[in-house]
C-alpha positions, 0 to 999 in steps of 0.5 A, spaced: 468 848 579 466 848 586 460 850 589 463 855 593 466 859 587 459 859 583 455 861 590 451 867 589 453 869 596 459 874 596 463 871 602 462 864 600 468 860 601 471 866 606 473 863 613 472 868 619 475 868 626 472 873 630 475 875 637 470 880 639 464 882 643 459 888 644 457 891 638 462 893 632 465 886 631 460 881 632 455 885 628 460 886 622 461 878 623 454 877 622 454 881 616 459 877 613 455 870 615 449 873 612 453 874 606 456 866 606 462 867 610 464 861 615 464 865 621 467 862 628 466 866 634 471 865 639 468 866 646 470 866 653 468 859 657 462 862 660 460 865 653 460 872 650 458 878 656 452 879 651 449 872 652 447 874 660 443 880 659 436 878 661 436 872 657 430 869 653 433 862 654 440 860 657 445 863 653 440 867 648 438 874 649 435 880 645 442 883 644 446 877 642 441 874 637 441 881 634 448 881 632 450 874 632 446 869 627 450 865 622 456 863 627 459 857 630 461 859 637 468 856 640 469 857 647 476 858 649 480 861 654 485 865 651 490 866 656 491 859 658 498 856 657 495 852 651 491 857 647 497 859 643 496 852 639 489 853 637 489 860 636 495 859 631 490 853 628 485 858 627 489 863 624 492 858 619 485 856 617 482 863 616 482 868 611 479 874 616 481 875 623 476 880 626 478 883 633 476 889 638 481 887 644 481 892 649 488 896 648 494 892 650 491 885 650 492 884 643 499 885 643 500 881 650 497 874 646 500 876 639 494 878 636 497 885 634 496 887 627 504 887 626 505 880 628 499 877 624 502 880 618 509 878 619 506 870 620 500 870 616 501 873 609 494 872 606 490 874 612 486 880 613 486 883 620 480 887 621 481 891 628 477 896 632 480 901 637 476 906 641 480 912 639 485 909 634 492 906 635 496 913 635 496 919 640 495 921 647 488 917 648 490 910 644 491 906 650 484 908 653 478 904 654 472 906 650 465 904 649 460 908 644 457 913 649 464 915 651 466 916 644 460 920 642 462 924 648 469 925 646 468 925 638 463 931 638 457 927 636 453 927 642 453 935 642 452 935 634 446 931 636 443 936 641 440 931 646 439 933 653 436 929 658 435 933 665 439 938 663 445 934 661 448 931 655 445 925 652 447 920 647 444 918 641 441 911 641 442 906 640 450 906 640 450 909 633 458 909 633 458 902 634 454 900 628 457 905 623 464 902 625 461 895 624 459 898 617 466 901 615 469 895 618 465 890 613 467 895 607 474 895 609 474 887 609 471 887 602 476 892 600 482 888 603 479 881 600 478 884 593 485 887 593 488 880 595 485 877 589 490 881 585 496 881 589 495 875 593 497 878 600 492 880 606 492 886 609 490 890 615 484 894 616 483 899 622 477 903 624 476 906 630 469 908 634 472 915 634 473 916 627 466 912 625 462 917 630 466 923 627 463 921 620 456 921 623 457 928 624 460 929 617 456 935 616 459 939 621 466 937 620 467 942 615 472 948 616 473 953 611 479 957 614 478 963 611 470 963 611 469 960 618 475 962 623 473 969 626 466 966 627 469 959 630 474 963 634 468 967 637 464 961 639 470 958 642 471 964 646 464 964 648 464 957 650 470 958 654 467 964 658 460 960 659 464 954 662 469 959 667 462 962 669 459 955 671 454 955 666 449 949 665 450 945 659 444 947 655 447 954 655 453 951 652 450 947 647 445 953 645 451 957 644 455 952 639 448 951 636 447 959 635 454 959 631 452 953 626 445 954 626 442 955 619 435 958 617 434 951 614 434 947 620 430 952 624 424 952 618 425 947 613 429 941 615 427 939 622 421 936 626 414 939 628 409 937 633 402 936 629 396 936 633 397 929 635 404 926 633 410 929 630 413 929 623 419 930 620 420 935 614 426 935 609 426 941 604 433 940 601 432 945 595 429 952 594 424 949 590 422 944 596 422 950 601 417 954 596 413 948 596 413 947 603 412 954 605 406 955 600 403 949 602 402 952 609 399 958 606 405 963 608 411 966 604 418 967 605 422 972 602 428 970 604 428 964 598 429 969 593 435 973 596 442 970 596 445 973 603 440 972 609 445 974 614 445 980 619 440 982 624 434 983 619 434 976 617 435 973 624 429 977 626 425 975 620 427 967 621 425 968 628 418 970 626 417 965 620 419 960 625 413 961 630 408 962 624 410 955 621 410 952 628 403 955 629 400 953 623 403 946 623 401 944 630 393 946 629 392 940 624 393 932 624 400 929 622 395 925 617 393 932 614 400 934 613 403 928 610 398 928 605 399 935 603 406 936 603 407 929 600 402 932 594 407 938 593 413 933 593 416 935 600 419 929 603 415 928 610 414 922 615 411 921 622 416 920 627 415 913 629 417 909 635 421 903 634 416 898 637 411 901 631 416 898 626 414 891 627 408 892 623 410 897 618 408 896 611 414 899 608 419 895 612 415 888 611 414 889 604 422 890 603 424 885 607 427 889 612 425 885 618 424 877 618 422 872 623 427 867 625 425 860 627 429 860 633 430 853 636 431 855 643 427 862 644 421 860 639 419 865 633 423 872 634 422 878 629 429 881 627 432 886 623 434 883 616 441 884 613 441 892 611 444 891 604 441 887 598 445 883 593 441 880 587 440 872 587 440 872 595 447 874 595 445 877 602 440 873 607 439 872 614 443 866 616 441 861 621 441 861 629 448 860 632 448 854 636 449 854 643 456 855 646 460 849 646 455 845 641 460 845 635 467 845 639 469 838 637 467 840 629 471 846 629 477 844 632 477 838 627 476 843 622 482 847 624 486 840 624 486 837 631 485 830 632 480 826 636 485 825 642 488 832 642 481 835 642 480 830 648 486 833 651 484 840 650 477 839 653 480 836 659 485 841 661 480 847 661 482 850 655 475 849 652 468 846 653 463 842 650 455 845 651 454 840 657 459 843 661 457 851 659 451 855 661 
């Protein structure tokens, strides 16, 4: 039995070729590498675009390091006349092909799902598109902020900056897309074990963004149609009248606002910092309101709709906010935790590097990077016993493994010399 088959890592022995940049595909490739996969990252001859944004060392940036550990980089000019032979060799070698080409490019170089399924029966192709393969927007380019806007996620998050809609940070649709892509790949490989056939995994940034707004993507027709139509009519009138975005958003939030989000499931300003509270059950709401020395008679009533209750919740909201803002966050953390209410202070990302809970659970780790030096990074966000997932080693400089990779996929020394000489690929000394 091979060492690969006995490894505790779930993707040991799985070969991945990554044609991707930005976030979703590279982060998914990193997750697979953390799980033991051999990942070849195909990059432009000058390197992935993320290598050049405020570098810490030549070709090494914060965002590149956050999404690309554990890979073997291969610089390759995909539109070169000799690129086809290398691409074919990579796909014959691989179990999984990761791709997020701009619309139309995959077809132009023969890397669309239909072509690959016909030519490579056992290959799992995993594709990310902005808006899906069908429909009027299928050929449009898109990145996270555009998709947040298009999908309704931006409005669902409710952020406003300078009276304009503002995206959630950092790129939530991209990271959700990466996680769903990884789930799809694992599912396709599991199915291949039974059938012997590969498959096509297809995810879109738009669908991932809508999944993040899943709580608002429920429409019981008989119950909500009248209210939904009235809200859309109000929105149309506001837009026709030139109302600013905050007014438009307020109208939509009013249409879906529930008492729980006004009082029991929200953030509050304390005397020194903000806290978040989540009372997901009636029992927790009663515990919360009692801890504040207040009472909410609505908690014993089934139907709280109508003007009477609207006025009640407005008054109660003001009283709750006044009570909380007078004491420190530490006071409320202790008081509310003591009665079982989920509560936390609102932390800044920079504070997390010293967070005892994050450190105790291995959510962060220090990578000893040979060119950047020690750098703290986020660990793999899924754990499997026996070190099934563990942060992989830093990726080598672009071009450092060119000869090894080309040899691994079937090219001899003379052919490798030729591919380098013709400008199809490069070695490290000629890059960056």
